[in-house]
C-alpha positions as CSV (number, residue, x, y, z in Angstrom):
1,M,142.2,45.0,147.3
2,D,140.6,42.7,144.7
3,Q,140.1,45.3,142.6
4,I,143.4,47.0,142.9
5,K,144.5,43.5,141.7
6,T,142.0,43.6,139.2
7,S,143.1,47.1,137.9
8,A,146.9,46.2,137.8
9,D,146.1,42.8,135.8
10,V,143.8,45.1,133.4
11,L,146.8,47.4,132.6
12,F,149.6,44.8,132.4
13,V,147.5,42.5,129.9
14,L,146.4,45.9,128.4
15,L,150.1,46.7,127.9
16,G,150.7,42.9,126.5
17,A,148.1,43.4,123.4
18,I,149.7,46.6,122.9
19,M,153.2,45.4,122.3
20,V,151.7,42.2,120.1
21,L,149.4,44.7,118.2
22,A,152.9,46.6,117.4
23,M,154.2,42.6,116.2
24,H,151.2,43.4,113.5
25,G,153.4,46.3,112.3
26,G,156.5,43.9,112.5
27,F,155.1,41.5,110.1
28,A,154.0,44.0,107.9
29,F,157.6,45.6,107.1
30,L,158.6,42.1,107.3
31,E,156.8,41.3,104.2
32,L,156.9,44.6,102.7
33,G,160.9,44.2,103.0
34,T,160.7,40.6,101.2
35,V,158.3,41.2,98.3
36,R,159.5,42.7,94.9
37,R,158.9,46.3,95.2
38,K,155.3,46.1,92.7
39,N,153.9,44.6,96.1
40,Q,154.6,46.5,98.8
41,V,151.6,48.7,98.8
42,N,149.8,45.2,98.8
43,A,151.5,43.8,101.8
44,L,151.0,47.0,103.9
45,V,147.6,47.0,103.2
46,K,146.6,43.4,103.4
47,I,147.9,42.8,107.2
48,L,146.0,46.7,108.0
49,V,142.4,44.9,106.6
50,D,142.9,41.3,107.8
51,F,143.6,42.7,111.2
52,S,140.2,44.6,111.0
53,V,138.4,41.3,109.7
54,S,139.7,39.3,112.3
55,T,139.0,41.6,115.0
56,L,135.0,41.0,113.7
57,A,135.5,37.2,113.5
58,Y,136.9,36.7,117.0
59,F,134.8,39.3,119.3
60,F,131.6,37.7,117.4
61,I,131.8,33.9,117.4
62,G,136.2,33.1,117.9
63,Y,136.4,34.1,121.2
64,G,133.4,32.3,122.3
65,I,133.8,29.3,120.7
66,A,137.3,29.2,122.5
67,Y,136.2,30.3,125.8
68,G,132.6,29.9,125.9
69,A,132.1,34.2,126.7
70,S,129.8,36.3,124.7
71,F,129.7,39.9,124.8
72,L,126.2,40.3,123.5
73,V,125.5,41.7,126.8
74,G,124.8,44.8,128.1
75,A,128.0,47.0,129.3
76,E,126.8,46.7,132.8
77,H,128.6,43.0,132.4
78,L,131.1,44.3,130.8
79,V,132.7,46.8,133.1
80,E,132.7,44.2,135.8
81,K,136.3,43.4,137.2
82,S,137.4,46.4,135.7
83,G,136.5,45.1,132.4
84,Y,139.2,42.4,132.5
85,E,137.4,39.4,130.4
86,L,137.5,42.4,127.2
87,V,141.3,43.3,128.1
88,K,141.7,39.4,127.8
89,F,139.8,39.5,124.4
90,F,142.0,42.2,123.2
91,F,145.3,40.6,123.7
92,L,143.8,37.1,122.7
93,L,142.5,38.6,119.3
94,T,146.2,39.9,118.6
95,F,147.0,36.3,119.1
96,A,144.4,34.5,116.4
97,A,145.1,37.4,114.2
98,A,148.4,36.8,113.8
99,I,147.2,32.9,111.4
100,P,146.0,35.0,108.6
101,A,149.3,38.0,109.1
102,I,151.3,34.4,108.9
103,V,149.4,33.2,106.1
104,S,150.0,36.3,104.3
105,G,153.5,36.3,104.2
106,G,153.6,32.7,102.2
107,I,151.0,33.6,99.6
108,A,152.1,37.1,98.4
109,E,152.1,38.4,95.1
110,R,149.4,36.4,93.7
111,A,147.1,35.6,96.1
112,R,143.9,37.8,95.4
113,F,142.1,40.1,98.4
114,N,138.9,39.6,98.7
115,P,139.0,35.3,99.0
116,Q,141.9,36.1,101.1
117,L,139.4,38.3,103.8
118,A,136.9,35.3,103.6
119,A,139.5,32.8,104.5
120,T,140.7,35.3,107.5
121,F,137.0,35.0,108.8
122,F,136.4,31.8,108.6
123,L,140.2,30.9,110.0
124,V,140.2,33.2,113.1
125,G,136.3,32.7,113.5
126,F,136.0,29.0,113.1
127,A,139.4,26.8,113.0
128,Y,142.0,28.8,114.8
129,P,139.5,29.0,118.2
130,L,138.8,24.9,117.9
131,F,142.7,24.5,118.9
132,E,142.7,27.4,120.9
133,G,140.1,26.2,123.3
134,I,141.6,22.7,123.5
135,A,144.8,23.8,124.2
136,W,144.4,26.6,126.3
137,N,140.8,26.3,127.8
138,D,140.7,23.0,128.0
139,R,137.5,22.7,126.0
140,F,135.8,19.8,124.3
141,G,137.7,17.1,126.8
142,I,140.7,16.7,124.8
143,Q,142.8,17.8,127.5
144,P,141.5,15.6,130.5
145,W,142.4,12.7,127.7
146,I,145.8,13.3,126.8
147,E,146.6,13.7,130.9
148,A,144.9,10.9,131.5
149,A,146.9,8.7,129.0
150,F,150.3,10.5,129.6
151,G,150.8,12.0,133.0
152,A,150.7,15.8,131.7
153,K,148.3,17.8,129.6
154,F,150.0,19.0,126.5
155,H,152.1,22.4,127.5
156,D,151.8,25.4,125.4
157,F,152.3,28.1,127.3
158,A,152.5,31.3,125.0
159,G,151.8,29.9,121.4
160,S,154.1,27.8,119.6
161,V,151.7,25.3,118.2
162,V,148.8,27.2,119.0
163,V,149.5,30.3,117.3
164,H,152.3,29.2,115.1
165,A,152.3,25.8,114.0
166,V,148.9,26.1,113.2
167,G,149.5,29.1,110.7
168,G,152.3,27.8,109.5
169,W,150.8,24.6,108.3
170,I,147.4,26.9,107.2
171,G,150.3,28.8,105.2
172,L,151.8,25.8,103.7
173,V,148.4,24.4,102.2
174,A,147.3,27.9,100.8
175,V,150.9,28.1,99.3
176,M,150.2,24.6,97.4
177,L,146.6,25.3,96.0
178,L,147.7,28.4,94.8
179,G,150.8,27.5,93.0
180,A,153.8,29.3,92.6
181,R,154.3,32.6,91.4
182,R,154.7,33.0,87.7
183,G,158.0,32.7,86.3
184,R,159.6,31.6,89.5
185,Y,160.4,28.4,88.5
186,S,160.7,27.6,84.6
187,K,159.6,23.8,82.9
188,D,163.6,23.1,82.5
189,G,164.3,23.4,85.9
190,G,165.5,26.6,86.2
191,I,164.9,29.2,89.3
192,S,164.3,33.0,88.6
193,A,165.4,34.6,92.2
194,H,163.1,37.1,93.7
195,P,165.8,38.6,96.5
196,P,164.3,41.2,99.3
197,S,163.1,44.4,97.8
198,S,164.6,46.2,100.8
199,I,167.1,44.7,103.9
200,P,165.9,48.0,106.0
201,F,162.4,47.0,105.8
202,L,162.9,43.2,106.6
203,A,165.0,43.9,108.9
204,L,162.7,46.4,110.8
205,G,159.9,44.2,110.9
206,A,162.4,41.7,112.5
207,W,163.0,43.9,114.9
208,M,159.3,45.2,115.6
209,L,158.1,41.1,116.1
210,T,161.4,40.4,118.0
211,V,160.8,43.6,120.8
212,G,156.8,43.0,120.8
213,W,157.9,38.9,121.3
214,F,158.4,40.2,124.8
215,G,154.9,40.6,125.5
216,F,153.9,37.4,123.6
217,N,155.7,35.3,125.8
218,V,155.6,37.6,129.2
219,M,152.1,38.6,129.5
220,S,150.7,35.5,128.4
221,A,151.1,35.3,132.2
222,Q,147.7,37.5,131.9
223,T,147.7,38.2,135.4
224,L,150.5,39.8,137.8
225,D,150.6,37.3,140.5
226,K,152.0,34.4,137.7
227,V,153.8,36.5,135.3
228,S,157.6,35.3,135.6
229,G,161.1,36.5,134.5
230,L,162.5,33.1,133.6
231,V,160.1,33.4,130.6
232,A,161.5,36.8,129.5
233,V,165.2,35.8,130.0
234,N,164.5,31.8,127.9
235,S,162.9,34.5,125.6
236,L,166.2,36.1,125.3
237,M,168.4,33.1,125.1
238,A,166.1,31.6,122.3
239,M,166.1,34.6,120.2
240,A,169.9,35.3,120.4
241,G,170.2,31.1,119.7
242,G,168.4,31.3,116.9
243,T,170.3,34.4,115.3
244,L,173.9,32.6,115.9
245,A,172.3,29.6,114.5
246,A,171.0,31.5,111.7
247,T,173.8,33.6,110.6
248,I,176.0,30.4,110.5
249,A,173.9,28.0,108.5
250,G,172.9,31.0,106.5
251,R,176.9,32.1,106.0
252,N,175.7,35.5,107.0
253,D,172.7,36.3,104.8
254,P,171.0,39.2,105.8
255,G,167.6,38.0,105.0
256,F,168.5,34.6,106.8
257,V,169.8,36.8,110.3
258,H,167.0,38.6,110.2
259,N,164.7,35.9,110.2
260,G,166.6,33.7,112.7
261,P,165.2,35.7,116.1
262,L,162.3,34.8,114.9
263,A,162.8,31.1,114.0
264,G,164.6,30.7,118.3
265,L,161.1,32.9,119.3
266,V,159.1,31.4,117.6
267,A,160.6,27.6,119.0
268,V,160.8,28.6,123.1
269,C,156.9,29.5,123.4
270,A,155.3,26.7,124.3
271,G,158.5,26.2,127.2
272,S,159.7,29.4,128.2
273,D,158.0,29.0,131.2
274,V,159.3,25.8,132.6
275,M,162.5,25.7,130.8
276,H,166.4,26.3,131.8
277,P,167.3,29.1,130.1
278,A,170.5,27.0,128.8
279,G,167.7,24.5,126.9
280,A,166.0,27.9,125.8
281,L,169.5,29.0,124.4
282,L,169.7,25.4,122.5
283,T,165.8,25.2,121.6
284,G,166.5,28.7,119.8
285,A,169.7,27.5,118.0
286,I,168.0,24.6,116.8
287,A,165.4,26.6,115.4
288,G,168.0,29.2,113.6
289,A,169.4,26.2,111.8
290,L,166.0,24.4,111.1
291,F,164.8,27.4,109.4
292,V,168.0,28.1,106.8
293,Q,167.9,24.2,105.9
294,M,163.8,23.9,105.3
295,F,163.4,27.2,103.7
296,T,166.3,26.3,101.0
297,L,165.4,22.9,100.8
298,T,161.8,24.3,99.9
299,Q,162.3,27.0,97.6
300,N,165.1,25.0,95.7
301,R,164.5,21.7,95.7
302,W,160.6,20.9,96.1
303,K,160.1,24.3,94.3
304,I,157.5,25.1,96.8
305,D,157.1,29.4,96.5
306,D,156.4,30.0,100.4
307,V,157.9,33.8,99.7
308,L,158.5,34.4,103.3
309,G,159.4,30.6,104.7
310,V,156.0,31.0,106.5
311,W,156.2,26.8,106.7
312,P,159.6,26.5,108.3
313,L,159.9,29.2,110.5
314,H,156.2,29.4,112.0
315,G,155.0,25.4,110.8
316,L,158.4,23.4,111.8
317,C,159.7,25.6,114.2
318,G,156.5,25.9,116.2
319,A,155.7,22.3,116.2
320,W,159.5,22.0,117.0
321,G,159.0,24.3,119.9
322,G,156.1,22.2,121.2
323,L,158.2,19.1,121.2
324,A,161.1,20.9,122.9
325,A,158.8,21.9,126.0
326,G,158.4,18.2,126.8
327,I,162.1,17.9,126.2
328,F,163.9,20.8,128.0
329,G,160.8,21.4,130.2
330,A,161.8,18.5,132.1
331,K,163.5,17.9,135.5
332,A,166.1,15.6,134.2
333,L,167.2,18.6,131.9
334,G,167.4,21.1,133.8
335,G,163.4,22.5,133.6
336,L,160.3,23.0,136.2
337,G,159.0,19.2,135.0
338,G,155.1,18.6,134.3
339,V,155.6,18.3,131.2
340,S,155.5,15.1,128.9
341,L,157.1,14.6,125.9
342,A,154.7,12.1,124.7
343,A,151.9,14.6,125.7
344,Q,153.7,17.2,123.7
345,A,153.8,14.8,120.7
346,V,150.0,13.9,120.4
347,G,148.8,18.2,121.4
348,T,151.4,19.1,118.6
349,G,150.0,16.4,116.2
350,L,146.4,17.6,116.7
351,G,147.2,21.2,116.4
352,V,148.6,20.7,112.6
353,L,145.6,18.4,112.4
354,I,143.3,20.8,112.7
355,A,145.3,23.3,110.5
356,V,145.8,21.2,107.5
357,T,142.1,20.0,107.6
358,A,140.6,23.4,108.1
359,A,143.1,25.2,105.4
360,A,142.1,22.6,103.2
361,L,138.4,22.9,103.6
362,I,138.8,26.8,103.3
363,Y,141.3,27.5,101.0
364,G,139.6,24.7,98.7
365,T,136.1,26.1,98.7
366,L,137.2,29.0,97.8
367,R,139.3,27.9,94.5
368,A,136.2,26.0,93.4
369,T,133.8,28.4,94.2
370,V,135.2,32.1,93.4
371,G,139.4,31.6,92.8
372,L,142.2,32.6,94.4
373,R,144.8,33.5,92.2
374,L,145.5,36.7,90.1
375,D,145.1,36.1,86.2
376,A,148.3,36.6,84.7
377,E,148.3,40.5,84.1
378,E,147.1,41.2,87.3
379,E,150.1,39.5,89.0
380,F,152.6,40.9,86.6
381,Q,151.5,44.4,87.7
382,G,151.0,43.2,91.8
383,A,148.0,44.4,91.7
384,D,145.9,41.9,94.1
385,L,144.5,45.0,95.9
386,S,142.5,47.9,95.2
387,I,145.5,49.5,93.4
388,H,143.0,49.0,90.0
389,N,141.9,52.7,92.3
390,I,144.6,54.2,91.6
391,S,143.9,56.1,88.1
392,S,147.4,55.9,85.8
393,T,150.2,54.1,85.2
394,A,152.0,57.4,86.6
395,E,150.6,57.3,89.5
396,R,151.4,53.6,90.4
397,E,154.6,53.7,89.6
398,T,155.3,56.6,91.5
399,L,153.5,54.6,94.7
400,W,155.8,52.0,94.0
C-alpha cells in the first residue's frame, strides 16, 4: 500500500514539475513579446540556456544546501520510494530556475550573455537555496526562532517570497547595476518609448504562465494526501482579481491586462492554502493595482529601466503576498489561521535582505571583473548572445 501511495505521489509531483517547466516557456514568450524585435531571439535563447545552467547548479549544489540531500550516491538509493526524491528535486528545480528567468526580464536588451550565465549559477547554486532552506526546510534555526517569538512560523506555501520576491529584488539590483538601455532616457528628462514588439506573443506567455501556475500552487502540496482544492480556487480568484484591477488601473492597456493575472498569482502563492477565496480575490486585486502603479512610477518618474517590470510584478507583489498570508489567512478574516502577520513581515524582510545582499555581491563582482553590459554597437544590434555567429547582415535581418 505504501508503494502504491509513493508511486501515485511520484506521478503527482512529476505532473507538477512538467506544468511548471512549461511556465518557463511562458517566461520566454512574455519577454519575447515585450522586448524590441531585434532582441527576440536573444530572449528565447537566454531562458533555455539559463534553465540548463540552473539544473546543474541545483543538482550538484543548491538542493543539498536547501534540503541536506545529495544525489552523489548509488543508483539503488536514488530509486527508493519509486524515485520520489528525484521528482521532488525536478519539481523544486523548476522553482529555483524561475529566479534567473525573472531576472532575465528586468535586464533584457543590454546584459552580456556569459556573465549572466555565471550569475545564474551562483544564484541558483548558493543564494536562492539559502532562503529556500530557511523557509521550507527549517534549516539554520531561523524558523524555530520566528515561531518562538511570534507564535507561528513564516508561512509561504508556494513561493510568493521564496521565489517571486527573491527573484524580483535580485532583478532590481541587477537592473540598477546595469543602468538603463542606451537612448531610453535623455539628459533633458525625456523618455523614449520602447513599446512591446508583439502583443500576441506577450499574451501567449502570460497564458502559459497562468495555466502552469495551477501546478505551481496546487502541487506544492508535494503528496496526494495533502492536496487541497482550496489552493486551486484561491489561485483562480486571485488571478481574476489581478486581471480586473490591472485592467481598470491600466485603462485597458493590453500589457497591463496580461500582467494582471500574473500579479494576482504571484501574491496568492504564500497564503493560497489558508485564505478564504474572498481574501484571495482581494489579495490578487491589490496586487494587480500595485503592479500598474509601481511599474508606471519606476519607469517614468524614477527612470529605472526594468524592461518587464520584474521588481513591481515579482518583487513587490511577492512581498505583498507574504504579508497578505498573515492578513487574510487569519481566522478573523475567514482564513484557516495558524499564521502571524509579524512572522510574515520578518520572513518577508529576511527574504528581501538575502536577495539584495546576494545580488549586490554576485552582480557587483561580475561588473568589477568581467563586466555586465554590452558595448554600444552590440546593444544597438541586439547581439548579446551568439548572434555574432550568424554570418551576414542579411541573415540577421531574416532571423529578426
